[in-house]
N, CA, C and O of each residue as an XYZ file, in Angstrom:
932
protein
N      17.602     -2.857    -36.842
C      16.312     -3.258    -37.404
C      15.256     -2.227    -37.035
O      15.171     -1.803    -35.883
N      14.469     -1.832    -37.994
C      13.380     -0.882    -37.781
C      12.059     -1.645    -37.835
O      11.767     -2.332    -38.813
N      11.269     -1.515    -36.777
C       9.967     -2.190    -36.707
C       8.876     -1.136    -36.747
O       8.849     -0.236    -35.907
N       7.987     -1.239    -37.705
C       6.861     -0.315    -37.815
C       5.677     -0.860    -37.036
O       5.370     -2.050    -37.108
N       5.007      0.026    -36.282
C       3.849     -0.388    -35.478
C       2.935      0.798    -35.277
O       3.389      1.938    -35.185
N       1.644      0.524    -35.210
C       0.666      1.571    -34.934
C       0.586      1.867    -33.440
O       0.254      2.983    -33.042
N       0.888      0.879    -32.625
C       0.814      1.033    -31.173
C       2.104      0.502    -30.551
O       2.568     -0.584    -30.898
N       2.674      1.271    -29.636
C       3.861      0.846    -28.909
C       3.491      0.645    -27.441
O       3.022      1.575    -26.784
N       3.699     -0.551    -26.933
C       3.398     -0.869    -25.540
C       4.706     -1.170    -24.813
O       5.448     -2.071    -25.204
N       4.981     -0.416    -23.762
C       6.175     -0.621    -22.947
C       5.777     -1.412    -21.701
O       5.360     -0.826    -20.702
N       5.903     -2.734    -21.756
C       5.539     -3.602    -20.634
C       6.791     -3.937    -19.834
O       7.135     -5.109    -19.676
N       7.466     -2.923    -19.334
C       8.751     -3.108    -18.668
C       8.642     -2.977    -17.154
O       9.605     -3.255    -16.440
N       7.483     -2.559    -16.657
C       7.277     -2.498    -15.223
C       8.070     -1.417    -14.522
O       9.056     -0.902    -15.049
N       7.623     -1.084    -13.331
C       8.324     -0.060    -12.554
C       9.576     -0.591    -11.869
O      10.378      0.193    -11.362
N       9.757     -1.916    -11.846
C      10.955     -2.470    -11.219
C      12.218     -2.148    -11.986
O      13.325     -2.385    -11.501
N      12.055     -1.604    -13.191
C      13.234     -1.216    -13.950
C      13.758      0.138    -13.489
O      14.801      0.596    -13.955
N      13.042      0.770    -12.582
C      13.434      2.102    -12.118
C      14.099      2.024    -10.745
O      14.242      0.947    -10.166
N      14.495      3.170    -10.247
C      15.208      3.224     -8.968
C      14.241      3.050     -7.801
O      13.183      3.679     -7.788
N      14.582      2.205     -6.814
C      13.737      2.062     -5.618
C      13.639      3.383     -4.859
O      14.590      4.164     -4.827
N      12.488      3.621     -4.254
C      12.309      4.782     -3.383
C      12.667      4.368     -1.963
O      11.971      3.547     -1.365
N      13.733      4.919     -1.422
C      14.169      4.631     -0.053
C      14.224      5.952      0.709
O      15.191      6.700      0.565
N      13.210      6.254      1.514
C      13.219      7.518      2.256
C      14.437      7.618      3.180
O      14.874      6.630      3.769
N      14.961      8.816      3.288
C      16.064      9.071      4.197
C      15.553      9.836      5.402
O      15.072     10.962      5.275
N      15.658      9.224      6.570
C      15.201      9.857      7.804
C      16.383      9.918      8.770
O      17.352      9.173      8.619
N      16.302     10.800      9.757
C      17.458     11.008     10.640
C      17.871      9.764     11.424
O      17.086      8.841     11.640
N      19.139      9.781     11.839
C      19.732      8.802     12.755
C      19.875      7.396     12.169
O      19.961      6.420     12.914
N      19.901      7.291     10.856
C      20.059      5.973     10.245
C      21.369      5.315     10.672
O      21.431      4.096     10.836
N      22.400      6.110     10.851
C      23.707      5.556     11.228
C      23.706      4.988     12.643
O      24.570      4.183     12.991
N      22.732      5.408     13.465
C      22.678      4.907     14.844
C      21.923      3.587     14.962
O      21.967      2.929     16.002
N      21.238      3.210     13.902
C      20.410      1.999     13.938
C      21.292      0.760     13.867
O      22.173      0.666     13.013
N      21.051     -0.198     14.773
C      21.901     -1.381     14.862
C      21.385     -2.559     14.042
O      22.031     -3.605     13.982
N      20.231     -2.396     13.414
C      19.663     -3.491     12.637
C      19.996     -3.398     11.159
O      20.917     -2.688     10.753
N      19.220     -4.137     10.356
C      19.409     -4.179      8.910
C      18.283     -3.423      8.209
O      17.142     -3.426      8.671
N      18.610     -2.778      7.098
C      17.643     -2.007      6.318
C      17.614     -2.559      4.897
O      18.658     -2.729      4.267
N      16.402     -2.840      4.396
C      16.243     -3.355      3.040
C      15.143     -2.581      2.324
O      14.264     -1.997      2.959
N      15.201     -2.583      1.002
C      14.052     -2.209      0.186
C      13.330     -3.496     -0.197
O      13.943     -4.562     -0.243
N      12.049     -3.405     -0.469
C      11.256     -4.597     -0.780
C      11.840     -5.400     -1.941
O      11.699     -6.622     -1.976
N      12.485     -4.736     -2.879
C      13.049     -5.427     -4.037
C      14.228     -6.322     -3.675
O      14.657     -7.137     -4.491
N      14.760     -6.180     -2.457
C      15.914     -6.973     -2.033
C      15.529     -8.220     -1.245
O      16.400     -9.021     -0.905
N      14.256     -8.400     -0.951
C      13.842     -9.468     -0.043
C      13.846    -10.841     -0.712
O      14.158    -11.838     -0.062
N      13.509    -10.908     -1.978
C      13.526    -12.190     -2.690
C      12.574    -13.198     -2.078
O      11.394    -12.902     -1.888
N      13.076    -14.397     -1.764
C      12.218    -15.455     -1.213
C      12.023    -15.334      0.294
O      11.335    -16.160      0.895
N      12.607    -14.339      0.899
C      12.381    -14.082      2.321
C      13.340    -14.749      3.274
O      13.168    -14.639      4.488
N      14.357    -15.445      2.762
C      15.303    -16.123      3.655
C      16.001    -15.153      4.593
O      16.309    -15.503      5.732
N      16.252    -13.932      4.123
C      16.975    -12.964      4.962
C      16.137    -12.474      6.136
O      16.649    -11.792      7.023
N      14.840    -12.821      6.146
C      13.974    -12.404      7.252
C      13.813    -13.482      8.320
O      13.303    -13.204      9.405
N      14.241    -14.702      8.026
C      13.955    -15.818      8.930
C      14.613    -15.662     10.291
O      14.043    -16.082     11.298
N      15.791    -15.072     10.344
C      16.499    -14.939     11.615
C      16.111    -13.684     12.388
O      16.567    -13.484     13.514
N      15.278    -12.844     11.796
C      14.868    -11.600     12.457
C      13.958    -11.884     13.642
O      13.140    -12.803     13.605
N      14.107    -11.088     14.691
C      13.213    -11.203     15.848
C      11.947    -10.372     15.632
O      10.838    -10.831     15.905
N      12.130     -9.134     15.135
C      11.002     -8.247     14.872
C      11.250     -7.526     13.554
O      12.355     -7.049     13.297
N      10.215     -7.450     12.721
C      10.337     -6.852     11.391
C       9.371     -5.681     11.287
O       8.182     -5.819     11.576
N       9.884     -4.537     10.874
C       9.037     -3.365     10.611
C       8.993     -3.154      9.106
O      10.027     -2.973      8.463
N       7.785     -3.178      8.549
C       7.596     -2.944      7.119
C       6.876     -1.612      6.953
O       5.796     -1.410      7.508
N       7.470     -0.716      6.198
C       6.882      0.602      5.976
C       6.186      0.588      4.617
O       6.830      0.430      3.580
N       4.863      0.755      4.634
C       4.076      0.716      3.403
C       2.811     -0.084      3.629
O       2.720     -0.870      4.572
N       1.823      0.123      2.746
C       0.562     -0.590      2.929
C       0.036     -1.258      1.683
O      -1.056     -1.825      1.704
N       0.788     -1.207      0.592
C       0.272     -1.747     -0.660
C       0.870     -3.120     -0.964
O       1.220     -3.866     -0.049
N       0.985     -3.450     -2.251
C       1.269     -4.820     -2.662
C       2.584     -5.355     -2.126
O       2.620     -6.470     -1.605
N       3.665     -4.595     -2.239
C       4.972     -5.086     -1.768
C       4.939     -5.354     -0.275
O       5.426     -6.389      0.182
N       4.372     -4.435      0.489
C       4.289     -4.602      1.937
C       3.451     -5.826      2.285
O       3.795     -6.576      3.198
N       2.357     -6.030      1.564
C       1.488     -7.187      1.799
C       2.258     -8.484      1.558
O       2.233     -9.388      2.394
N       2.938     -8.576      0.425
C       3.663     -9.808      0.080
C       4.741    -10.133      1.098
O       4.880    -11.287      1.505
N       5.507     -9.132      1.515
C       6.591     -9.377      2.458
C       6.034     -9.681      3.848
O       6.602    -10.485      4.587
N       4.936     -9.047      4.195
C       4.300     -9.320      5.478
C       3.807    -10.741      5.611
O       3.637    -11.233      6.726
N       3.571    -11.418      4.484
C       3.130    -12.807      4.516
C       4.256    -13.769      4.894
O       3.991    -14.911      5.270
N       5.491    -13.325      4.799
C       6.625    -14.242      4.992
C       6.854    -14.594      6.454
O       7.089    -15.758      6.779
N       6.788    -13.609      7.339
C       6.965    -13.828      8.778
C       5.897    -13.019      9.515
O       6.231    -12.085     10.244
N       4.631    -13.359      9.340
C       3.554    -12.483      9.851
C       3.552    -12.292     11.359
O       3.177    -11.228     11.852
N       3.971    -13.327     12.101
C       3.949    -13.230     13.565
C       5.035    -12.311     14.103
O       5.015    -11.970     15.286
N       5.984    -11.900     13.263
C       7.061    -10.999     13.684
C       6.874     -9.588     13.140
O       7.696     -8.712     13.408
N       5.816     -9.357     12.385
C       5.723     -8.164     11.539
C       4.879     -7.056     12.141
O       3.783     -7.290     12.651
N       5.414     -5.838     12.070
C       4.641     -4.623     12.306
C       4.553     -3.876     10.986
O       5.576     -3.567     10.376
N       3.337     -3.586     10.545
C       3.130     -2.866      9.291
C       2.828     -1.402      9.613
O       1.881     -1.098     10.338
N       3.638     -0.512      9.070
C       3.507      0.921      9.345
C       2.944      1.594      8.107
O       3.588      1.611      7.058
N       1.733      2.153      8.224
C       1.031      2.726      7.080
C       0.729      4.191      7.337
O       0.276      4.554      8.423
N       0.975      5.026      6.355
C       0.630      6.439      6.495
C      -0.876      6.627      6.541
O      -1.380      7.454      7.301
N      -1.606      5.852      5.720
C      -3.070      5.839      5.732
C      -3.531      4.398      5.887
O      -2.886      3.494      5.357
N      -4.635      4.154      6.600
C      -5.044      2.775      6.888
C      -5.379      1.978      5.628
O      -6.003      2.486      4.696
N      -4.952      0.731      5.627
C      -5.305     -0.226      4.598
C      -6.012     -1.411      5.248
O      -5.816     -1.705      6.427
N      -6.845     -2.088      4.443
C      -7.618     -3.219      4.939
C      -7.454     -4.400      3.992
O      -7.249     -4.225      2.791
N      -7.551     -5.620      4.558
C      -7.383     -6.836      3.770
C      -8.588     -7.725      4.027
O      -8.820     -8.154      5.158
N      -9.343     -7.996      2.996
C     -10.596     -8.710      3.148
C     -10.500    -10.106      2.521
O      -9.784    -10.285      1.536
N     -11.203    -11.088      3.070
C     -11.199    -12.420      2.450
C     -11.975    -12.415      1.135
O     -12.897    -11.621      0.949
N     -11.596    -13.297      0.240
C     -12.233    -13.340     -1.068
C     -13.718    -13.692     -0.963
O     -14.526    -13.236     -1.773
N     -14.079    -14.516      0.048
C     -15.475    -14.942      0.155
C     -16.429    -13.786      0.410
O     -17.622    -13.876      0.119
N     -15.892    -12.693      0.960
C     -16.769    -11.548      1.220
C     -17.391    -11.030     -0.074
O     -18.544    -10.597     -0.085
N     -16.629    -11.076     -1.156
C     -17.124    -10.579     -2.434
C     -18.177    -11.488     -3.039
O     -18.899    -11.085     -3.951
N     -18.272    -12.733     -2.527
C     -19.220    -13.707     -3.066
C     -20.524    -13.758     -2.278
O     -21.441    -14.497     -2.636
N     -20.607    -12.977     -1.210
C     -21.833    -12.977     -0.414
C     -23.023    -12.491     -1.239
O     -22.878    -11.589     -2.063
N     -24.207    -13.090     -1.021
C     -25.405    -12.587     -1.722
C     -25.623    -11.105     -1.418
O     -25.523    -10.668     -0.271
N     -25.915    -10.368     -2.441
C     -26.226     -8.944     -2.330
C     -25.030     -8.100     -1.894
O     -25.210     -6.968     -1.445
N     -23.800     -8.638     -2.021
C     -22.632     -7.843     -1.636
C     -22.566     -6.552     -2.444
O     -22.196     -5.501     -1.921
N     -22.929     -6.641     -3.723
C     -22.859     -5.439     -4.561
C     -23.803     -4.364     -4.052
O     -23.489     -3.176     -4.116
N     -24.967     -4.779     -3.545
C     -25.917     -3.795     -3.017
C     -25.433     -3.219     -1.696
O     -25.622     -2.035     -1.418
N     -24.801     -4.076     -0.875
C     -24.253     -3.591      0.387
C     -23.156     -2.565      0.113
O     -23.104     -1.513      0.750
N     -22.272     -2.884     -0.849
C     -21.193     -1.968     -1.191
C     -21.745     -0.659     -1.747
O     -21.244      0.422     -1.436
N     -22.790     -0.771     -2.577
C     -23.400      0.442     -3.134
C     -23.981      1.306     -2.014
O     -23.847      2.530     -2.020
N     -24.627      0.643     -1.058
C     -25.200      1.398      0.058
C     -24.132      2.079      0.894
O     -24.310      3.213      1.338
N     -23.008      1.375      1.112
C     -21.906      1.955      1.872
C     -21.367      3.208      1.197
O     -21.236      4.262      1.820
N     -21.057      3.072     -0.087
C     -20.428      4.205     -0.776
C     -21.416      5.330     -1.043
O     -21.030      6.493     -1.159
N     -22.683      4.978     -1.139
C     -23.699      6.039     -1.230
C     -23.761      6.795      0.090
O     -23.925      8.015      0.111
N     -23.629      6.056      1.198
C     -23.638      6.687      2.510
C     -22.435      7.575      2.736
O     -22.488      8.515      3.529
N     -21.346      7.281      2.038
C     -20.136      8.085      2.203
C     -20.343      9.513      1.711
O     -19.654     10.430      2.157
N     -21.275      9.702      0.805
C     -21.469     11.020      0.191
C     -22.065     12.041      1.162
O     -22.033     13.242      0.892
N     -22.596     11.584      2.262
C     -23.177     12.521      3.225
C     -22.217     12.667      4.403
O     -21.311     11.854      4.583
N     -22.424     13.704      5.194
C     -21.597     13.911      6.371
C     -21.698     12.716      7.312
O     -22.741     12.070      7.416
N     -20.604     12.443      7.984
C     -20.569     11.273      8.851
C     -21.681     11.296      9.890
O     -22.285     10.264     10.183
N     -21.949     12.461     10.439
C     -22.985     12.566     11.468
C     -24.385     12.322     10.912
O     -25.313     12.037     11.669
N     -24.543     12.434      9.579
C     -25.862     12.251      8.969
C     -26.066     10.855      8.386
O     -27.125     10.571      7.826
N     -25.072      9.987      8.511
C     -25.224      8.636      7.978
C     -26.188      7.828      8.832
O     -26.292      8.032     10.041
N     -26.888      6.912      8.184
C     -27.868      6.104      8.900
C     -27.163      5.162      9.874
O     -25.961      4.919      9.760
N     -27.930      4.634     10.836
C     -27.372      3.714     11.823
C     -26.816      2.465     11.136
O     -25.757      1.972     11.524
N     -27.508      1.951     10.128
C     -27.042      0.760      9.419
C     -25.700      1.025      8.732
O     -24.772      0.220      8.818
N     -25.618      2.168      8.050
C     -24.366      2.502      7.359
C     -23.232      2.662      8.363
O     -22.115      2.214      8.105
N     -23.496      3.282      9.485
C     -22.458      3.486     10.491
C     -22.009      2.154     11.097
O     -20.828      1.984     11.400
N     -22.934      1.209     11.275
C     -22.564     -0.109     11.796
C     -21.694     -0.852     10.790
O     -20.696     -1.466     11.166
N     -22.066     -0.799      9.513
C     -21.261     -1.440      8.477
C     -19.888     -0.785      8.373
O     -18.870     -1.461      8.222
N     -19.882      0.539      8.457
C     -18.666      1.318      8.255
C     -17.704      1.202      9.423
O     -16.505      1.013      9.218
N     -18.201      1.310     10.628
C     -17.336      1.429     11.795
C     -17.129      0.118     12.557
O     -16.212      0.015     13.372
N     -17.977     -0.884     12.297
C     -17.877     -2.136     13.056
C     -17.687     -3.338     12.137
O     -16.672     -4.029     12.223
N     -18.662     -3.593     11.253
C     -18.651     -4.837     10.482
C     -17.464     -4.937      9.529
O     -16.715     -5.912      9.578
N     -17.283     -3.934      8.659
C     -16.227     -4.013      7.663
C     -14.828     -4.047      8.288
O     -14.004     -4.854      7.859
N     -14.527     -3.203      9.284
C     -13.196     -3.320      9.917
C     -12.973     -4.663     10.591
O     -11.863     -5.193     10.545
N     -14.018     -5.235     11.227
C     -13.861     -6.535     11.874
C     -13.562     -7.622     10.854
O     -12.692     -8.464     11.077
N     -14.276     -7.607      9.739
C     -14.040     -8.605      8.693
C     -12.665     -8.412      8.075
O     -11.965     -9.385      7.792
N     -12.275     -7.157      7.864
C     -11.034     -6.871      7.141
C      -9.795     -7.124      7.980
O      -8.847     -7.743      7.496
N      -9.774     -6.667      9.212
C      -8.565     -6.831     10.023
C      -8.854     -7.298     11.443
O      -7.926     -7.374     12.249
N     -10.088     -7.611     11.782
C     -10.403     -8.090     13.114
C     -10.216     -7.015     14.162
O     -10.345     -5.825     13.878
N      -9.913     -7.440     15.370
C      -9.734     -6.473     16.454
C      -8.392     -5.752     16.317
O      -8.157     -4.735     16.969
N      -7.526     -6.282     15.471
C      -6.214     -5.662     15.260
C      -6.326     -4.602     14.168
O      -5.602     -4.647     13.174
N      -7.218     -3.669     14.355
C      -7.505     -2.680     13.324
C      -6.588     -1.468     13.465
O      -6.109     -1.169     14.558
N      -6.348     -0.774     12.354
C      -5.546      0.453     12.457
C      -6.272      1.528     13.243
O      -7.481      1.441     13.458
N      -5.544      2.524     13.664
C      -6.112      3.625     14.435
C      -7.000      4.458     13.525
O      -6.520      5.328     12.798
N      -8.299      4.183     13.571
C      -9.225      4.806     12.627
C     -10.632      4.756     13.190
O     -10.942      3.935     14.053
N     -11.474      5.638     12.695
C     -12.867      5.660     13.128
C     -13.843      5.364     11.994
O     -15.038      5.200     12.237
N     -13.349      5.292     10.755
C     -14.247      5.099      9.625
C     -13.548      4.340      8.504
O     -12.578      4.826      7.922
N     -14.046      3.156      8.212
C     -13.538      2.350      7.108
C     -13.699      3.091      5.783
O     -12.778      3.118      4.966
N     -14.858      3.684      5.573
C     -15.123      4.403      4.326
C     -14.187      5.586      4.149
O     -13.611      5.777      3.078
N     -14.038      6.382      5.204
C     -13.169      7.550      5.112
C     -11.735      7.133      4.795
O     -11.033      7.809      4.043
N     -11.308      6.008      5.377
C      -9.943      5.545      5.158
C      -9.690      5.202      3.691
O      -8.736      5.697      3.091
N     -10.538      4.361      3.119
C     -10.244      3.884      1.766
C     -10.552      4.923      0.700
O     -10.087      4.804     -0.434
N     -11.331      5.937      1.050
C     -11.642      6.988      0.077
C     -10.688      8.172      0.182
O     -10.766      9.110     -0.611
N      -9.794      8.127      1.156
C      -8.870      9.253      1.354
C      -7.429      8.773      1.456
O      -6.691      9.171      2.358
N      -7.039      7.915      0.522
C      -5.647      7.516      0.432
C      -5.325      6.137      0.954
O      -4.212      5.653      0.747
N      -6.259      5.484      1.623
C      -6.025      4.128      2.109
C      -6.304      3.109      1.019
O      -6.253      3.439     -0.165
N      -6.594      1.887      1.400
C      -6.846      0.876      0.385
C      -7.580     -0.324      0.948
O      -7.511     -0.611      2.143
N      -8.288     -1.025      0.063
C      -8.971     -2.281      0.387
C      -8.409     -3.343     -0.539
O      -8.517     -3.215     -1.759
N      -7.812     -4.387      0.014
C      -7.150     -5.418     -0.772
C      -7.821     -6.761     -0.516
O      -8.273     -7.031      0.597
N      -7.886     -7.590     -1.530
C      -8.531     -8.899     -1.435
C      -7.469     -9.976     -1.276
O      -6.558    -10.079     -2.098
N      -7.582    -10.777     -0.227
C      -6.689    -11.926     -0.030
C      -7.213    -13.092     -0.859
O      -8.387    -13.448     -0.758
N      -6.358    -13.682     -1.669
C      -6.807    -14.743     -2.570
C      -6.880    -16.099     -1.892
O      -7.514    -17.010     -2.423
N      -6.252    -16.260     -0.738
C      -6.317    -17.527      0.000
C      -6.644    -17.249      1.459
O      -6.447    -16.141      1.957
N      -7.146    -18.270      2.130
C      -7.464    -18.111      3.553
C      -6.193    -17.928      4.375
O      -6.212    -17.235      5.392
N      -5.084    -18.544      3.944
C      -3.814    -18.378      4.655
C      -3.366    -16.932      4.642
O      -2.930    -16.404      5.665
N      -3.469    -16.285      3.487
C      -3.123    -14.873      3.406
C      -3.985    -14.048      4.355
O      -3.487    -13.174      5.065
N      -5.263    -14.334      4.356
C      -6.193    -13.573      5.197
C      -5.847    -13.711      6.675
O      -5.796    -12.713      7.393
N      -5.609    -14.941      7.136
C      -5.326    -15.145      8.553
C      -3.950    -14.616      8.923
O      -3.725    -14.225     10.068
N      -3.029    -14.599      7.970
C      -1.720    -14.000      8.250
C      -1.841    -12.505      8.537
O      -1.122    -11.974      9.383
N      -2.751    -11.827      7.833
C      -2.914    -10.389      8.068
C      -3.402    -10.109      9.493
O      -3.162     -9.033     10.040
N      -4.089    -11.094     10.087
C      -4.569    -10.920     11.457
C      -3.435    -10.963     12.474
O      -3.604    -10.523     13.611
N      -2.293    -11.485     12.077
C      -1.156    -11.585     12.991
C      -0.313    -10.320     13.015
O       0.480    -10.117     13.934
N      -0.481     -9.466     12.006
C       0.331     -8.250     11.948
C      -0.048     -7.275     13.061
O      -1.205     -7.198     13.473
N       0.934     -6.547     13.530
C       0.669     -5.356     14.336
C       0.568     -4.188     13.360
O       1.429     -4.037     12.493
N      -0.452     -3.375     13.484
C      -0.701     -2.296     12.531
C      -0.511     -0.945     13.201
O      -1.018     -0.696     14.295
N       0.229     -0.079     12.523
C       0.438      1.283     13.019
C       0.095      2.263     11.903
O       0.654      2.192     10.809
N      -0.833      3.181     12.191
C      -1.189      4.219     11.234
C      -0.368      5.458     11.547
O      -0.781      6.311     12.332
N       0.781      5.542     10.933
C       1.691      6.659     11.145
C       2.780      6.553     10.088
O       2.637      5.798      9.126
N       3.855      7.294     10.254
C       5.006      7.166      9.378
C       6.276      7.391     10.190
O       6.252      8.079     11.211
N       7.395      6.807      9.730
C       8.640      6.927     10.502
C       9.114      8.373     10.596
O       9.070      9.128      9.625
N       9.562      8.728     11.782
C      10.131     10.054     12.013
C      11.651      9.990     12.015
O      12.320     10.842     11.432
N      12.187      8.970     12.677
C      13.640      8.800     12.729
C      13.955      7.392     13.205
O      13.110      6.709     13.784
N      15.180      6.974     12.951
C      15.656      5.695     13.481
C      16.047      5.860     14.937
O      16.470      6.933     15.368
N      15.898      4.778     15.685
C      16.490      4.676     17.013
C      17.533      3.561     16.945
O      17.699      2.927     15.903
N      18.216      3.330     18.021
C      19.217      2.259     18.014
C      18.579      0.906     17.749
O      19.197      0.023     17.155
N      17.306      0.747     18.204
C      16.664     -0.569     18.127
C      15.455     -0.609     17.202
O      14.714     -1.592     17.205
N      15.244      0.432     16.415
C      14.076      0.397     15.543
C      13.725      1.749     14.973
O      14.590      2.474     14.481
N      12.436      2.089     15.041
C      11.934      3.316     14.451
C      11.095      4.091     15.454
O      10.323      3.505     16.213
N      11.248      5.407     15.454
C      10.351      6.299     16.179
C       9.361      6.857     15.172
O       9.760      7.411     14.148
N       8.061      6.713     15.456
C       7.028      7.139     14.535
C       6.566      8.568     14.826
O       6.825      9.117     15.896
N       5.884      9.146     13.855
C       5.346     10.499     14.022
C       4.338     10.562     15.155
O       4.179     11.612     15.778
N       3.649      9.452     15.437
C       2.661      9.458     16.521
C       3.292      9.275     17.897
O       2.580      9.191     18.897
N       4.629      9.213     17.956
C       5.327      9.115     19.229
C       5.675      7.710     19.662
O       6.411      7.536     20.634
N       5.170      6.700     18.973
C       5.451      5.320     19.350
C       6.814      4.892     18.819
O       7.235      5.313     17.741
N       7.493      4.051     19.589
C       8.757      3.488     19.143
C       8.546      2.010     18.812
O       8.038      1.250     19.636
N       8.929      1.617     17.630
C       8.764      0.246     17.165
C      10.123     -0.441     17.206
O      11.063     -0.013     16.535
N      10.223     -1.508     17.997
C      11.461     -2.278     18.032
C      11.511     -3.224     16.841
O      10.569     -3.976     16.590
N      12.613     -3.177     16.118
C      12.774     -4.036     14.951
C      14.246     -4.172     14.624
O      14.970     -3.179     14.544
N      14.686     -5.410     14.435
C      16.067     -5.600     14.007
C      16.177     -5.660     12.491
O      17.280     -5.746     11.949
N      15.020     -5.612     11.791
C      14.989     -5.486     10.326
C      13.925     -4.467      9.951
O      12.785     -4.563     10.405
N      14.286     -3.496      9.130
C      13.337     -2.520      8.589
C      13.290     -2.706      7.073
O      14.322     -2.710      6.402
N      12.078     -2.858      6.550
C      11.894     -3.030      5.110
C      11.077     -1.861      4.574
O       9.971     -1.597      5.046
N      11.627     -1.169      3.589
C      10.895     -0.082      2.939
C      10.068     -0.667      1.787
O      10.616     -1.035      0.747
N       8.750     -0.749      1.980
C       7.850     -1.175      0.903
C       7.259      0.051      0.239
O       6.041      0.214      0.170
N       8.140      0.908     -0.247
C       7.750      2.252     -0.686
C       7.811      2.447     -2.203
O       7.738      3.574     -2.693
N       7.945      1.347     -2.939
C       7.808      1.445     -4.385
C       9.061      1.922     -5.112
O      10.175      1.858     -4.593
N       8.833      2.405     -6.341
C       9.916      2.763     -7.245
C       9.629      4.110     -7.901
O       8.482      4.548     -7.988
N      10.682      4.742     -8.352
C      10.511      5.934     -9.172
C       9.827      5.537    -10.479
O      10.088      4.451    -10.996
N       8.952      6.397    -11.029
C       8.283      6.048    -12.295
C       9.288      5.799    -13.411
O      10.297      6.495    -13.531
N       8.988      4.789    -14.227
C       9.842      4.485    -15.368
C       9.868      5.660    -16.334
O       8.822      6.191    -16.705
N      11.069      6.065    -16.739
C      11.223      7.233    -17.599
C      11.716      6.849    -19.000
O      12.270      7.677    -19.724
N      11.504      5.579    -19.369
C      12.041      5.117    -20.645
C      11.528      5.938    -21.822
O      12.272      6.201    -22.766
N      10.262      6.344    -21.771
C       9.702      7.119    -22.873
C      10.393      8.471    -23.005
O      10.583      8.976    -24.112
N      10.762      9.043    -21.881
C      11.443     10.331    -21.923
C      12.775     10.211    -22.649
O      13.202     11.140    -23.334
N      13.427      9.065    -22.499
C      14.697      8.852    -23.180
C      14.510      8.647    -24.677
O      15.371      9.014    -25.478
N      13.358      8.046    -25.053
C      13.092      7.784    -26.462
C      12.582      9.039    -27.161
O      13.036      9.384    -28.252
N      11.635      9.715    -26.520
C      11.029     10.911    -27.104
C      11.503     12.128    -26.304
O      10.810     12.576    -25.391
N      12.655     12.652    -26.636
C      13.271     13.702    -25.829
C      12.459     14.985    -25.798
O      12.550     15.752    -24.840
N      11.666     15.227    -26.835
C      10.922     16.481    -26.907
C       9.605     16.426    -26.142
O       8.927     17.446    -26.020
N       9.225     15.260    -25.623
C       7.941     15.100    -24.948
C       8.052     15.511    -23.485
O       8.985     15.111    -22.788
N       7.096     16.311    -23.028
C       7.033     16.696    -21.625
C       6.104     15.736    -20.893
O       4.920     15.653    -21.219
N       6.631     15.005    -19.900
C       5.808     14.098    -19.117
C       5.011     14.887    -18.084
O       5.516     15.840    -17.490
N       3.774     14.485    -17.879
C       2.947     15.147    -16.876
C       1.941     14.163    -16.322
O       1.560     13.196    -16.982
N       1.516     14.427    -15.093
C       0.565     13.537    -14.438
C      -0.860     13.810    -14.877
O      -1.657     12.876    -14.971
N      -1.203     15.050    -15.146
C      -2.572     15.399    -15.497
C      -2.576     16.343    -16.690
O      -1.582     17.007    -16.984
N      -3.699     16.384    -17.359
C      -3.883     17.286    -18.483
C      -4.887     18.367    -18.100
O      -5.630     18.220    -17.130
N      -4.904     19.430    -18.853
C      -5.791     20.547    -18.526
C      -7.262     20.155    -18.593
O      -8.099     20.763    -17.925
N      -7.585     19.129    -19.407
C      -8.983     18.733    -19.518
C      -9.378     17.720    -18.440
O     -10.505     17.225    -18.436
N      -8.457     17.413    -17.530
C      -8.772     16.495    -16.439
C      -8.511     15.043    -16.750
O      -8.625     14.201    -15.858
N      -8.161     14.710    -17.997
C      -7.885     13.331    -18.363
C      -6.394     13.060    -18.226
O      -5.579     13.945    -18.485
N      -6.034     11.872    -17.831
C      -4.624     11.520    -17.721
C      -4.464     10.022    -17.961
O      -5.426      9.261    -17.857
N      -3.258      9.612    -18.280
C      -2.935      8.219    -18.510
C      -2.067      7.708    -17.365
O      -1.255      8.453    -16.816
N      -2.238      6.458    -17.012
C      -1.616      5.884    -15.822
C      -0.091      5.823    -15.948
O       0.441      5.253    -16.901
N       0.596      6.412    -14.983
C       2.050      6.321    -14.849
C       2.799      6.545    -16.156
O       3.619      5.724    -16.570
N       2.506      7.657    -16.790
C       3.256      8.094    -17.964
C       3.070      7.187    -19.186
O       3.919      7.177    -20.077
N       1.980      6.432    -19.239
C       1.666      5.675    -20.449
C       1.301      6.665    -21.544
O       0.645      7.674    -21.284
N       1.724      6.378    -22.762
C       1.472      7.288    -23.874
C       0.311      6.806    -24.720
O       0.138      5.608    -24.941
N      -0.470      7.743    -25.181
C      -1.591      7.430    -26.040
C      -1.069      6.983    -27.415
O      -0.074      7.526    -27.896
N      -1.734      5.987    -28.061
C      -1.255      5.504    -29.365
C      -1.225      6.570    -30.446
O      -0.533      6.394    -31.448
N      -1.955      7.677    -30.279
C      -1.941      8.749    -31.270
C      -0.912      9.820    -30.940
O      -1.004     10.954    -31.409
N       0.077      9.441    -30.120
C       1.161     10.367    -29.791
C       1.811     10.891    -31.073
O       2.250     10.094    -31.902
N       1.882     12.202    -31.250
C       2.500     12.731    -32.478
C       4.002     12.495    -32.486
O       4.620     12.369    -31.428
N       4.584     12.435    -33.663
C       6.026     12.228    -33.793
C       6.771     13.458    -33.235
O       8.001     13.493    -33.248
């Protein structure tokens, strides 16, 4: 059957692609279990774990971290923060956010005292409490590869407070867990890679003559290999 359409939308998700599972030394010496986030399902396989190390800071890591938060260490290459939904409803929040990001445009040493208090004390305390990642600036973190995520329920928010947070990345496996680049050893009998998937390449299979690219010479690009509706035949 041939279907004619002016616009083709591929709503197949990245889960149709291969999981990204980093390979680091000494994996064969590790005595625990290793999973990718796509294998966790409803989380039953985590219930018997004593300590869980989740590598990643985005959506998959967040969801899995909610399952056994009191056992979880979240390992992030760049700091991420999780804020309660009510923060966005505060009066004048938009002006506070505007002031923060306006303050980011100047050198850290030149920021006003108010901006520095919001940046270095208030926002990290609200987002992750005293269990904050190893960082000196909330603004610098989220503007340089980190992230700010909104918890939709109070349970999610309080669960994030139970996590142990490490701003680093795995260097190698040990017999009982992971050795991080910062020199710390994390004990874990379960390691979960929340590291995402390879980009879906379905379009490349359909349009063999098309060269996929992340950016264009004019600076414009489409998200994760999405094609513009005016794609030539």
